[in-house]
PDB file of N, CA, C and O in Angstrom:
ATOM      1  N   MET A   1      13.356  23.495  16.009  1.00  0.00           N
ATOM      2  CA  MET A   1      12.991  23.055  14.673  1.00  0.00           C
ATOM      3  C   MET A   1      12.180  21.767  14.754  1.00  0.00           C
ATOM      4  O   MET A   1      12.512  20.864  15.521  1.00  0.00           O
ATOM      5  N   TYR A   2      11.136  21.691  13.974  1.00  0.00           N
ATOM      6  CA  TYR A   2      10.256  20.529  13.953  1.00  0.00           C
ATOM      7  C   TYR A   2      10.872  19.427  13.101  1.00  0.00           C
ATOM      8  O   TYR A   2      11.238  19.647  11.947  1.00  0.00           O
ATOM      9  N   LYS A   3      10.980  18.257  13.680  1.00  0.00           N
ATOM     10  CA  LYS A   3      11.533  17.111  12.967  1.00  0.00           C
ATOM     11  C   LYS A   3      10.387  16.332  12.311  1.00  0.00           C
ATOM     12  O   LYS A   3       9.455  15.907  12.993  1.00  0.00           O
ATOM     13  N   LYS A   4      10.456  16.149  11.018  1.00  0.00           N
ATOM     14  CA  LYS A   4       9.364  15.528  10.270  1.00  0.00           C
ATOM     15  C   LYS A   4       9.560  14.035  10.018  1.00  0.00           C
ATOM     16  O   LYS A   4       8.618  13.362   9.599  1.00  0.00           O
ATOM     17  N   ASP A   5      10.727  13.515  10.255  1.00  0.00           N
ATOM     18  CA  ASP A   5      11.053  12.137   9.890  1.00  0.00           C
ATOM     19  C   ASP A   5      10.740  11.188  11.048  1.00  0.00           C
ATOM     20  O   ASP A   5      11.601  10.914  11.883  1.00  0.00           O
ATOM     21  N   TYR A   6       9.494  10.685  11.092  1.00  0.00           N
ATOM     22  CA  TYR A   6       9.080   9.765  12.138  1.00  0.00           C
ATOM     23  C   TYR A   6       8.618   8.449  11.528  1.00  0.00           C
ATOM     24  O   TYR A   6       7.990   8.437  10.468  1.00  0.00           O
ATOM     25  N   LEU A   7       8.924   7.356  12.188  1.00  0.00           N
ATOM     26  CA  LEU A   7       8.506   6.036  11.730  1.00  0.00           C
ATOM     27  C   LEU A   7       6.985   5.920  11.734  1.00  0.00           C
ATOM     28  O   LEU A   7       6.407   5.342  10.814  1.00  0.00           O
ATOM     29  N   ILE A   8       6.341   6.456  12.746  1.00  0.00           N
ATOM     30  CA  ILE A   8       4.881   6.368  12.850  1.00  0.00           C
ATOM     31  C   ILE A   8       4.189   7.113  11.701  1.00  0.00           C
ATOM     32  O   ILE A   8       3.105   6.722  11.270  1.00  0.00           O
ATOM     33  N   THR A   9       4.813   8.175  11.214  1.00  0.00           N
ATOM     34  CA  THR A   9       4.272   8.886  10.050  1.00  0.00           C
ATOM     35  C   THR A   9       4.308   7.984   8.820  1.00  0.00           C
ATOM     36  O   THR A   9       3.345   7.936   8.054  1.00  0.00           O
ATOM     37  N   GLY A  10       5.405   7.277   8.634  1.00  0.00           N
ATOM     38  CA  GLY A  10       5.514   6.342   7.515  1.00  0.00           C
ATOM     39  C   GLY A  10       4.525   5.206   7.613  1.00  0.00           C
ATOM     40  O   GLY A  10       3.959   4.776   6.608  1.00  0.00           O
ATOM     41  N   ILE A  11       4.314   4.714   8.830  1.00  0.00           N
ATOM     42  CA  ILE A  11       3.326   3.644   9.020  1.00  0.00           C
ATOM     43  C   ILE A  11       1.927   4.165   8.691  1.00  0.00           C
ATOM     44  O   ILE A  11       1.135   3.471   8.053  1.00  0.00           O
ATOM     45  N   GLY A  12       1.630   5.379   9.125  1.00  0.00           N
ATOM     46  CA  GLY A  12       0.320   5.962   8.819  1.00  0.00           C
ATOM     47  C   GLY A  12       0.104   6.146   7.333  1.00  0.00           C
ATOM     48  O   GLY A  12      -0.960   5.817   6.807  1.00  0.00           O
ATOM     49  N   ILE A  13       1.110   6.672   6.655  1.00  0.00           N
ATOM     50  CA  ILE A  13       1.016   6.845   5.198  1.00  0.00           C
ATOM     51  C   ILE A  13       0.886   5.485   4.524  1.00  0.00           C
ATOM     52  O   ILE A  13       0.092   5.313   3.599  1.00  0.00           O
ATOM     53  N   GLY A  14       1.674   4.519   4.997  1.00  0.00           N
ATOM     54  CA  GLY A  14       1.643   3.178   4.412  1.00  0.00           C
ATOM     55  C   GLY A  14       0.314   2.476   4.584  1.00  0.00           C
ATOM     56  O   GLY A  14      -0.060   1.639   3.762  1.00  0.00           O
ATOM     57  N   ILE A  15      -0.407   2.811   5.649  1.00  0.00           N
ATOM     58  CA  ILE A  15      -1.730   2.218   5.866  1.00  0.00           C
ATOM     59  C   ILE A  15      -2.799   2.953   5.062  1.00  0.00           C
ATOM     60  O   ILE A  15      -3.650   2.321   4.436  1.00  0.00           O
ATOM     61  N   LEU A  16      -2.758   4.281   5.078  1.00  0.00           N
ATOM     62  CA  LEU A  16      -3.829   5.067   4.463  1.00  0.00           C
ATOM     63  C   LEU A  16      -3.860   5.004   2.939  1.00  0.00           C
ATOM     64  O   LEU A  16      -4.936   4.880   2.352  1.00  0.00           O
ATOM     65  N   VAL A  17      -2.723   5.085   2.301  1.00  0.00           N
ATOM     66  CA  VAL A  17      -2.702   5.137   0.833  1.00  0.00           C
ATOM     67  C   VAL A  17      -3.310   3.873   0.201  1.00  0.00           C
ATOM     68  O   VAL A  17      -4.167   4.002  -0.674  1.00  0.00           O
ATOM     69  N   PRO A  18      -2.908   2.663   0.603  1.00  0.00           N
ATOM     70  CA  PRO A  18      -3.558   1.482   0.003  1.00  0.00           C
ATOM     71  C   PRO A  18      -5.030   1.343   0.390  1.00  0.00           C
ATOM     72  O   PRO A  18      -5.822   0.822  -0.395  1.00  0.00           O
ATOM     73  N   LEU A  19      -5.411   1.801   1.587  1.00  0.00           N
ATOM     74  CA  LEU A  19      -6.822   1.723   1.963  1.00  0.00           C
ATOM     75  C   LEU A  19      -7.679   2.637   1.090  1.00  0.00           C
ATOM     76  O   LEU A  19      -8.782   2.262   0.691  1.00  0.00           O
ATOM     77  N   ILE A  20      -7.182   3.817   0.797  1.00  0.00           N
ATOM     78  CA  ILE A  20      -7.899   4.719  -0.101  1.00  0.00           C
ATOM     79  C   ILE A  20      -7.989   4.098  -1.494  1.00  0.00           C
ATOM     80  O   ILE A  20      -9.047   4.122  -2.123  1.00  0.00           O
ATOM     81  N   PHE A  21      -6.870   3.541  -1.972  1.00  0.00           N
ATOM     82  CA  PHE A  21      -6.853   2.887  -3.278  1.00  0.00           C
ATOM     83  C   PHE A  21      -7.798   1.686  -3.296  1.00  0.00           C
ATOM     84  O   PHE A  21      -8.489   1.454  -4.288  1.00  0.00           O
ATOM     85  N   TYR A  22      -7.829   0.919  -2.196  1.00  0.00           N
ATOM     86  CA  TYR A  22      -8.726  -0.229  -2.083  1.00  0.00           C
ATOM     87  C   TYR A  22     -10.188   0.219  -2.159  1.00  0.00           C
ATOM     88  O   TYR A  22     -11.011  -0.430  -2.804  1.00  0.00           O
ATOM     89  N   GLY A  23     -10.502   1.332  -1.496  1.00  0.00           N
ATOM     90  CA  GLY A  23     -11.859   1.858  -1.558  1.00  0.00           C
ATOM     91  C   GLY A  23     -12.257   2.255  -2.963  1.00  0.00           C
ATOM     92  O   GLY A  23     -13.379   1.990  -3.396  1.00  0.00           O
ATOM     93  N   LEU A  24     -11.343   2.888  -3.677  1.00  0.00           N
ATOM     94  CA  LEU A  24     -11.620   3.268  -5.067  1.00  0.00           C
ATOM     95  C   LEU A  24     -11.812   2.040  -5.951  1.00  0.00           C
ATOM     96  O   LEU A  24     -12.686   2.029  -6.818  1.00  0.00           O
ATOM     97  N   ILE A  25     -11.009   1.018  -5.738  1.00  0.00           N
ATOM     98  CA  ILE A  25     -11.137  -0.210  -6.523  1.00  0.00           C
ATOM     99  C   ILE A  25     -12.460  -0.905  -6.214  1.00  0.00           C
ATOM    100  O   ILE A  25     -13.109  -1.437  -7.114  1.00  0.00           O
ATOM    101  N   THR A  26     -12.860  -0.902  -4.942  1.00  0.00           N
ATOM    102  CA  THR A  26     -14.128  -1.509  -4.558  1.00  0.00           C
ATOM    103  C   THR A  26     -15.295  -0.803  -5.237  1.00  0.00           C
ATOM    104  O   THR A  26     -16.236  -1.454  -5.691  1.00  0.00           O
ATOM    105  N   LEU A  27     -15.238   0.519  -5.309  1.00  0.00           N
ATOM    106  CA  LEU A  27     -16.279   1.254  -6.031  1.00  0.00           C
ATOM    107  C   LEU A  27     -16.273   0.913  -7.517  1.00  0.00           C
ATOM    108  O   LEU A  27     -17.329   0.763  -8.132  1.00  0.00           O
ATOM    109  N   LEU A  28     -15.080   0.794  -8.088  1.00  0.00           N
ATOM    110  CA  LEU A  28     -14.963   0.441  -9.497  1.00  0.00           C
ATOM    111  C   LEU A  28     -15.540  -0.941  -9.767  1.00  0.00           C
ATOM    112  O   LEU A  28     -16.259  -1.134 -10.747  1.00  0.00           O
ATOM    113  N   VAL A  29     -15.230  -1.898  -8.907  1.00  0.00           N
ATOM    114  CA  VAL A  29     -15.705  -3.269  -9.091  1.00  0.00           C
ATOM    115  C   VAL A  29     -17.223  -3.339  -8.941  1.00  0.00           C
ATOM    116  O   VAL A  29     -17.872  -4.179  -9.565  1.00  0.00           O
ATOM    117  N   ARG A  30     -17.784  -2.469  -8.126  1.00  0.00           N
ATOM    118  CA  ARG A  30     -19.229  -2.454  -7.934  1.00  0.00           C
ATOM    119  C   ARG A  30     -19.958  -2.069  -9.223  1.00  0.00           C
ATOM    120  O   ARG A  30     -21.060  -2.553  -9.478  1.00  0.00           O
ATOM    121  N   TYR A  31     -19.347  -1.201 -10.037  1.00  0.00           N
ATOM    122  CA  TYR A  31     -20.010  -0.703 -11.241  1.00  0.00           C
ATOM    123  C   TYR A  31     -19.493  -1.318 -12.543  1.00  0.00           C
ATOM    124  O   TYR A  31     -20.177  -1.278 -13.565  1.00  0.00           O
ATOM    125  N   VAL A  32     -18.300  -1.880 -12.504  1.00  0.00           N
ATOM    126  CA  VAL A  32     -17.706  -2.473 -13.706  1.00  0.00           C
ATOM    127  C   VAL A  32     -17.347  -3.920 -13.398  1.00  0.00           C
ATOM    128  O   VAL A  32     -16.723  -4.204 -12.375  1.00  0.00           O
ATOM    129  N   LYS A  33     -17.734  -4.821 -14.267  1.00  0.00           N
ATOM    130  CA  LYS A  33     -17.431  -6.233 -14.085  1.00  0.00           C
ATOM    131  C   LYS A  33     -15.975  -6.490 -14.467  1.00  0.00           C
ATOM    132  O   LYS A  33     -15.586  -6.331 -15.624  1.00  0.00           O
ATOM    133  N   LEU A  34     -15.177  -6.890 -13.478  1.00  0.00           N
ATOM    134  CA  LEU A  34     -13.770  -7.211 -13.715  1.00  0.00           C
ATOM    135  C   LEU A  34     -13.513  -8.664 -13.367  1.00  0.00           C
ATOM    136  O   LEU A  34     -14.151  -9.228 -12.478  1.00  0.00           O
ATOM    137  N   GLU A  35     -12.565  -9.265 -14.081  1.00  0.00           N
ATOM    138  CA  GLU A  35     -12.193 -10.638 -13.768  1.00  0.00           C
ATOM    139  C   GLU A  35     -11.381 -10.671 -12.475  1.00  0.00           C
ATOM    140  O   GLU A  35     -10.847  -9.652 -12.038  1.00  0.00           O
ATOM    141  N   GLU A  36     -11.296 -11.845 -11.876  1.00  0.00           N
ATOM    142  CA  GLU A  36     -10.620 -11.990 -10.582  1.00  0.00           C
ATOM    143  C   GLU A  36      -9.152 -11.600 -10.647  1.00  0.00           C
ATOM    144  O   GLU A  36      -8.654 -10.922  -9.748  1.00  0.00           O
ATOM    145  N   HIS A  37      -8.446 -12.022 -11.704  1.00  0.00           N
ATOM    146  CA  HIS A  37      -7.017 -11.694 -11.791  1.00  0.00           C
ATOM    147  C   HIS A  37      -6.801 -10.193 -12.006  1.00  0.00           C
ATOM    148  O   HIS A  37      -5.780  -9.655 -11.576  1.00  0.00           O
ATOM    149  N   THR A  38      -7.734  -9.516 -12.657  1.00  0.00           N
ATOM    150  CA  THR A  38      -7.637  -8.071 -12.837  1.00  0.00           C
ATOM    151  C   THR A  38      -7.824  -7.358 -11.503  1.00  0.00           C
ATOM    152  O   THR A  38      -7.114  -6.396 -11.208  1.00  0.00           O
ATOM    153  N   GLN A  39      -8.772  -7.821 -10.699  1.00  0.00           N
ATOM    154  CA  GLN A  39      -8.972  -7.242  -9.370  1.00  0.00           C
ATOM    155  C   GLN A  39      -7.728  -7.435  -8.511  1.00  0.00           C
ATOM    156  O   GLN A  39      -7.305  -6.514  -7.812  1.00  0.00           O
ATOM    157  N   SER A  40      -7.145  -8.625  -8.559  1.00  0.00           N
ATOM    158  CA  SER A  40      -5.940  -8.903  -7.783  1.00  0.00           C
ATOM    159  C   SER A  40      -4.803  -7.980  -8.211  1.00  0.00           C
ATOM    160  O   SER A  40      -4.067  -7.461  -7.372  1.00  0.00           O
ATOM    161  N   PHE A  41      -4.667  -7.782  -9.505  1.00  0.00           N
ATOM    162  CA  PHE A  41      -3.618  -6.891 -10.000  1.00  0.00           C
ATOM    163  C   PHE A  41      -3.822  -5.472  -9.476  1.00  0.00           C
ATOM    164  O   PHE A  41      -2.858  -4.804  -9.101  1.00  0.00           O
ATOM    165  N   LEU A  42      -5.053  -5.015  -9.451  1.00  0.00           N
ATOM    166  CA  LEU A  42      -5.328  -3.661  -8.967  1.00  0.00           C
ATOM    167  C   LEU A  42      -5.028  -3.535  -7.476  1.00  0.00           C
ATOM    168  O   LEU A  42      -4.552  -2.489  -7.033  1.00  0.00           O
ATOM    169  N   TYR A  43      -5.294  -4.574  -6.702  1.00  0.00           N
ATOM    170  CA  TYR A  43      -4.970  -4.528  -5.277  1.00  0.00           C
ATOM    171  C   TYR A  43      -3.459  -4.496  -5.054  1.00  0.00           C
ATOM    172  O   TYR A  43      -2.973  -3.780  -4.180  1.00  0.00           O
ATOM    173  N   ILE A  44      -2.725  -5.267  -5.840  1.00  0.00           N
ATOM    174  CA  ILE A  44      -1.265  -5.255  -5.734  1.00  0.00           C
ATOM    175  C   ILE A  44      -0.725  -3.902  -6.188  1.00  0.00           C
ATOM    176  O   ILE A  44       0.288  -3.433  -5.669  1.00  0.00           O
ATOM    177  N   LEU A  45      -1.384  -3.282  -7.139  1.00  0.00           N
ATOM    178  CA  LEU A  45      -0.980  -1.950  -7.594  1.00  0.00           C
ATOM    179  C   LEU A  45      -1.060  -0.932  -6.457  1.00  0.00           C
ATOM    180  O   LEU A  45      -0.270   0.011  -6.413  1.00  0.00           O
ATOM    181  N   GLY A  46      -2.000  -1.116  -5.548  1.00  0.00           N
ATOM    182  CA  GLY A  46      -2.088  -0.250  -4.377  1.00  0.00           C
ATOM    183  C   GLY A  46      -0.833  -0.317  -3.522  1.00  0.00           C
ATOM    184  O   GLY A  46      -0.378   0.701  -2.999  1.00  0.00           O
ATOM    185  N   VAL A  47      -0.281  -1.496  -3.380  1.00  0.00           N
ATOM    186  CA  VAL A  47       0.982  -1.644  -2.657  1.00  0.00           C
ATOM    187  C   VAL A  47       2.123  -1.057  -3.485  1.00  0.00           C
ATOM    188  O   VAL A  47       3.084  -0.527  -2.929  1.00  0.00           O
ATOM    189  N   GLY A  48       2.022  -1.149  -4.796  1.00  0.00           N
ATOM    190  CA  GLY A  48       3.032  -0.543  -5.671  1.00  0.00           C
ATOM    191  C   GLY A  48       3.073   0.969  -5.549  1.00  0.00           C
ATOM    192  O   GLY A  48       4.140   1.577  -5.642  1.00  0.00           O
ATOM    193  N   ILE A  49       1.922   1.572  -5.342  1.00  0.00           N
ATOM    194  CA  ILE A  49       1.882   3.018  -5.120  1.00  0.00           C
ATOM    195  C   ILE A  49       2.623   3.357  -3.834  1.00  0.00           C
ATOM    196  O   ILE A  49       3.300   4.381  -3.748  1.00  0.00           O
ATOM    197  N   ASN A  50       2.490   2.489  -2.839  1.00  0.00           N
ATOM    198  CA  ASN A  50       3.267   2.661  -1.605  1.00  0.00           C
ATOM    199  C   ASN A  50       4.765   2.663  -1.909  1.00  0.00           C
ATOM    200  O   ASN A  50       5.519   3.443  -1.327  1.00  0.00           O
ATOM    201  N   ALA A  51       5.184   1.806  -2.805  1.00  0.00           N
ATOM    202  CA  ALA A  51       6.609   1.740  -3.147  1.00  0.00           C
ATOM    203  C   ALA A  51       7.081   3.048  -3.781  1.00  0.00           C
ATOM    204  O   ALA A  51       8.183   3.515  -3.493  1.00  0.00           O
ATOM    205  N   LEU A  52       6.257   3.637  -4.636  1.00  0.00           N
ATOM    206  CA  LEU A  52       6.632   4.916  -5.240  1.00  0.00           C
ATOM    207  C   LEU A  52       6.756   6.019  -4.191  1.00  0.00           C
ATOM    208  O   LEU A  52       7.673   6.839  -4.246  1.00  0.00           O
ATOM    209  N   ILE A  53       5.832   6.032  -3.241  1.00  0.00           N
ATOM    210  CA  ILE A  53       5.900   7.024  -2.168  1.00  0.00           C
ATOM    211  C   ILE A  53       7.139   6.779  -1.303  1.00  0.00           C
ATOM    212  O   ILE A  53       7.788   7.726  -0.857  1.00  0.00           O
ATOM    213  N   MET A  54       7.463   5.506  -1.070  1.00  0.00           N
ATOM    214  CA  MET A  54       8.649   5.171  -0.285  1.00  0.00           C
ATOM    215  C   MET A  54       9.920   5.653  -0.982  1.00  0.00           C
ATOM    216  O   MET A  54      10.808   6.206  -0.334  1.00  0.00           O
ATOM    217  N   ILE A  55      10.014   5.452  -2.282  1.00  0.00           N
ATOM    218  CA  ILE A  55      11.187   5.901  -3.030  1.00  0.00           C
ATOM    219  C   ILE A  55      11.318   7.415  -2.957  1.00  0.00           C
ATOM    220  O   ILE A  55      12.421   7.938  -2.798  1.00  0.00           O
ATOM    221  N   TYR A  56      10.205   8.117  -3.072  1.00  0.00           N
ATOM    222  CA  TYR A  56      10.221   9.572  -2.960  1.00  0.00           C
ATOM    223  C   TYR A  56      10.714  10.004  -1.575  1.00  0.00           C
ATOM    224  O   TYR A  56      11.518  10.928  -1.458  1.00  0.00           O
ATOM    225  N   ALA A  57      10.233   9.337  -0.540  1.00  0.00           N
ATOM    226  CA  ALA A  57      10.649   9.675   0.828  1.00  0.00           C
ATOM    227  C   ALA A  57      12.136   9.408   1.024  1.00  0.00           C
ATOM    228  O   ALA A  57      12.828  10.196   1.668  1.00  0.00           O
ATOM    229  N   MET A  58      12.623   8.324   0.485  1.00  0.00           N
ATOM    230  CA  MET A  58      14.049   7.996   0.631  1.00  0.00           C
ATOM    231  C   MET A  58      14.930   9.009  -0.105  1.00  0.00           C
ATOM    232  O   MET A  58      16.000   9.367   0.386  1.00  0.00           O
ATOM    233  N   LYS A  59      14.496   9.466  -1.260  1.00  0.00           N
ATOM    234  CA  LYS A  59      15.271  10.467  -1.992  1.00  0.00           C
ATOM    235  C   LYS A  59      15.316  11.796  -1.247  1.00  0.00           C
ATOM    236  O   LYS A  59      16.277  12.554  -1.380  1.00  0.00           O
ATOM    237  N   ARG A  60      14.282  12.076  -0.467  1.00  0.00           N
ATOM    238  CA  ARG A  60      14.233  13.309   0.326  1.00  0.00           C
ATOM    239  C   ARG A  60      14.905  13.138   1.688  1.00  0.00           C
ATOM    240  O   ARG A  60      14.824  14.032   2.531  1.00  0.00           O
ATOM    241  N   ASN A  61      15.561  12.011   1.910  1.00  0.00           N
ATOM    242  CA  ASN A  61      16.244  11.671   3.164  1.00  0.00           C
ATOM    243  C   ASN A  61      15.296  11.540   4.347  1.00  0.00           C
ATOM    244  O   ASN A  61      15.675  11.829   5.481  1.00  0.00           O
ATOM    245  N   TYR A  62      14.082  11.111   4.094  1.00  0.00           N
ATOM    246  CA  TYR A  62      13.155  10.758   5.160  1.00  0.00           C
ATOM    247  C   TYR A  62      13.199   9.240   5.321  1.00  0.00           C
ATOM    248  O   TYR A  62      12.257   8.536   4.958  1.00  0.00           O
ATOM    249  N   THR A  63      14.294   8.757   5.863  1.00  0.00           N
ATOM    250  CA  THR A  63      14.518   7.311   5.927  1.00  0.00           C
ATOM    251  C   THR A  63      13.553   6.611   6.869  1.00  0.00           C
ATOM    252  O   THR A  63      13.143   5.484   6.591  1.00  0.00           O
ATOM    253  N   LYS A  64      13.180   7.238   7.968  1.00  0.00           N
ATOM    254  CA  LYS A  64      12.242   6.588   8.889  1.00  0.00           C
ATOM    255  C   LYS A  64      10.846   6.497   8.283  1.00  0.00           C
ATOM    256  O   LYS A  64      10.150   5.500   8.475  1.00  0.00           O
ATOM    257  N   ILE A  65      10.441   7.514   7.565  1.00  0.00           N
ATOM    258  CA  ILE A  65       9.146   7.456   6.880  1.00  0.00           C
ATOM    259  C   ILE A  65       9.170   6.347   5.828  1.00  0.00           C
ATOM    260  O   ILE A  65       8.220   5.571   5.722  1.00  0.00           O
ATOM    261  N   GLY A  66      10.245   6.270   5.057  1.00  0.00           N
ATOM    262  CA  GLY A  66      10.381   5.218   4.053  1.00  0.00           C
ATOM    263  C   GLY A  66      10.379   3.836   4.674  1.00  0.00           C
ATOM    264  O   GLY A  66       9.799   2.903   4.119  1.00  0.00           O
ATOM    265  N   THR A  67      11.028   3.697   5.829  1.00  0.00           N
ATOM    266  CA  THR A  67      11.056   2.408   6.517  1.00  0.00           C
ATOM    267  C   THR A  67       9.658   2.018   6.996  1.00  0.00           C
ATOM    268  O   THR A  67       9.267   0.855   6.891  1.00  0.00           O
ATOM    269  N   GLY A  68       8.911   2.979   7.517  1.00  0.00           N
ATOM    270  CA  GLY A  68       7.541   2.700   7.959  1.00  0.00           C
ATOM    271  C   GLY A  68       6.655   2.263   6.816  1.00  0.00           C
ATOM    272  O   GLY A  68       5.861   1.333   6.964  1.00  0.00           O
ATOM    273  N   ILE A  69       6.780   2.919   5.681  1.00  0.00           N
ATOM    274  CA  ILE A  69       5.998   2.541   4.503  1.00  0.00           C
ATOM    275  C   ILE A  69       6.386   1.140   4.041  1.00  0.00           C
ATOM    276  O   ILE A  69       5.525   0.348   3.660  1.00  0.00           O
ATOM    277  N   LEU A  70       7.672   0.840   4.075  1.00  0.00           N
ATOM    278  CA  LEU A  70       8.150  -0.484   3.664  1.00  0.00           C
ATOM    279  C   LEU A  70       7.614  -1.578   4.590  1.00  0.00           C
ATOM    280  O   LEU A  70       7.208  -2.641   4.120  1.00  0.00           O
ATOM    281  N   LEU A  71       7.611  -1.332   5.877  1.00  0.00           N
ATOM    282  CA  LEU A  71       7.085  -2.319   6.828  1.00  0.00           C
ATOM    283  C   LEU A  71       5.622  -2.630   6.549  1.00  0.00           C
ATOM    284  O   LEU A  71       5.220  -3.793   6.523  1.00  0.00           O
ATOM    285  N   VAL A  72       4.836  -1.591   6.341  1.00  0.00           N
ATOM    286  CA  VAL A  72       3.410  -1.792   6.080  1.00  0.00           C
ATOM    287  C   VAL A  72       3.201  -2.474   4.726  1.00  0.00           C
ATOM    288  O   VAL A  72       2.301  -3.302   4.585  1.00  0.00           O
ATOM    289  N   SER A  73       4.021  -2.134   3.736  1.00  0.00           N
ATOM    290  CA  SER A  73       3.896  -2.772   2.419  1.00  0.00           C
ATOM    291  C   SER A  73       4.158  -4.265   2.507  1.00  0.00           C
ATOM    292  O   SER A  73       3.448  -5.056   1.886  1.00  0.00           O
ATOM    293  N   PHE A  74       5.171  -4.660   3.275  1.00  0.00           N
ATOM    294  CA  PHE A  74       5.429  -6.093   3.468  1.00  0.00           C
ATOM    295  C   PHE A  74       4.259  -6.767   4.181  1.00  0.00           C
ATOM    296  O   PHE A  74       3.887  -7.889   3.838  1.00  0.00           O
ATOM    297  N   ALA A  75       3.683  -6.096   5.163  1.00  0.00           N
ATOM    298  CA  ALA A  75       2.541  -6.668   5.882  1.00  0.00           C
ATOM    299  C   ALA A  75       1.349  -6.839   4.938  1.00  0.00           C
ATOM    300  O   ALA A  75       0.684  -7.874   4.959  1.00  0.00           O
ATOM    301  N   TYR A  76       1.080  -5.820   4.108  1.00  0.00           N
ATOM    302  CA  TYR A  76      -0.018  -5.926   3.137  1.00  0.00           C
ATOM    303  C   TYR A  76       0.233  -7.053   2.145  1.00  0.00           C
ATOM    304  O   TYR A  76      -0.684  -7.814   1.834  1.00  0.00           O
ATOM    305  N   ALA A  77       1.447  -7.171   1.647  1.00  0.00           N
ATOM    306  CA  ALA A  77       1.764  -8.231   0.689  1.00  0.00           C
ATOM    307  C   ALA A  77       1.587  -9.608   1.332  1.00  0.00           C
ATOM    308  O   ALA A  77       1.033 -10.518   0.715  1.00  0.00           O
ATOM    309  N   PHE A  78       2.058  -9.757   2.569  1.00  0.00           N
ATOM    310  CA  PHE A  78       1.894 -11.023   3.279  1.00  0.00           C
ATOM    311  C   PHE A  78       0.417 -11.361   3.450  1.00  0.00           C
ATOM    312  O   PHE A  78       0.005 -12.491   3.188  1.00  0.00           O
ATOM    313  N   LEU A  79      -0.379 -10.394   3.883  1.00  0.00           N
ATOM    314  CA  LEU A  79      -1.810 -10.634   4.067  1.00  0.00           C
ATOM    315  C   LEU A  79      -2.507 -10.964   2.750  1.00  0.00           C
ATOM    316  O   LEU A  79      -3.390 -11.821   2.711  1.00  0.00           O
ATOM    317  N   PHE A  80      -2.116 -10.289   1.677  1.00  0.00           N
ATOM    318  CA  PHE A  80      -2.713 -10.548   0.372  1.00  0.00           C
ATOM    319  C   PHE A  80      -2.456 -11.984  -0.068  1.00  0.00           C
ATOM    320  O   PHE A  80      -3.386 -12.685  -0.466  1.00  0.00           O
ATOM    321  N   PHE A  81      -1.195 -12.430   0.002  1.00  0.00           N
ATOM    322  CA  PHE A  81      -0.873 -13.776  -0.451  1.00  0.00           C
ATOM    323  C   PHE A  81      -1.418 -14.838   0.497  1.00  0.00           C
ATOM    324  O   PHE A  81      -1.791 -15.923   0.053  1.00  0.00           O
ATOM    325  N   TYR A  82      -1.470 -14.547   1.783  1.00  0.00           N
ATOM    326  CA  TYR A  82      -2.080 -15.475   2.733  1.00  0.00           C
ATOM    327  C   TYR A  82      -3.562 -15.665   2.401  1.00  0.00           C
ATOM    328  O   TYR A  82      -4.066 -16.788   2.390  1.00  0.00           O
ATOM    329  N   TYR A  83      -4.245 -14.566   2.133  1.00  0.00           N
ATOM    330  CA  TYR A  83      -5.655 -14.627   1.782  1.00  0.00           C
ATOM    331  C   TYR A  83      -5.867 -15.385   0.472  1.00  0.00           C
ATOM    332  O   TYR A  83      -6.780 -16.206   0.374  1.00  0.00           O
ATOM    333  N   LYS A  84      -5.035 -15.119  -0.533  1.00  0.00           N
ATOM    334  CA  LYS A  84      -5.183 -15.786  -1.822  1.00  0.00           C
ATOM    335  C   LYS A  84      -4.891 -17.283  -1.723  1.00  0.00           C
ATOM    336  O   LYS A  84      -5.594 -18.085  -2.338  1.00  0.00           O
ATOM    337  N   LEU A  85      -3.858 -17.675  -0.955  1.00  0.00           N
ATOM    338  CA  LEU A  85      -3.537 -19.090  -0.820  1.00  0.00           C
ATOM    339  C   LEU A  85      -4.586 -19.818   0.022  1.00  0.00           C
ATOM    340  O   LEU A  85      -4.844 -21.003  -0.189  1.00  0.00           O
ATOM    341  N   ARG A  86      -5.174 -19.122   0.953  1.00  0.00           N
ATOM    342  CA  ARG A  86      -6.197 -19.720   1.797  1.00  0.00           C
ATOM    343  C   ARG A  86      -7.458 -20.016   0.983  1.00  0.00           C
ATOM    344  O   ARG A  86      -8.138 -21.012   1.233  1.00  0.00           O
ATOM    345  N   LEU A  87      -7.767 -19.168   0.023  1.00  0.00           N
ATOM    346  CA  LEU A  87      -8.944 -19.382  -0.810  1.00  0.00           C
ATOM    347  C   LEU A  87      -8.720 -20.442  -1.881  1.00  0.00           C
ATOM    348  O   LEU A  87      -9.679 -21.032  -2.380  1.00  0.00           O
ATOM    349  N   ALA A  88      -7.472 -20.686  -2.234  1.00  0.00           N
ATOM    350  CA  ALA A  88      -7.173 -21.645  -3.320  1.00  0.00           C
ATOM    351  C   ALA A  88      -7.387 -23.076  -2.911  1.00  0.00           C
ATOM    352  O   ALA A  88      -7.177 -23.986  -3.713  1.00  0.00           O
TER     353      ALA A  88
END
């Protein structure tokens, strides 16, 4: 039987989903003028989507996938706030 619950799968999902969302937001910002705080909110929303996927994985008893997504979400949040504080 194939085991689907791998930490590396969660890390991959955790990396890809916000990157896709970031790409969509970048396209949106290119064509629509948004204020800085609105852009920041949309980037944080990308990490929030990760949280929804993590909750779904945990309910399905894919704990390692959920853990991988959580690790990447914390890394993204840390990088986001580091970048924002560095610019301030």
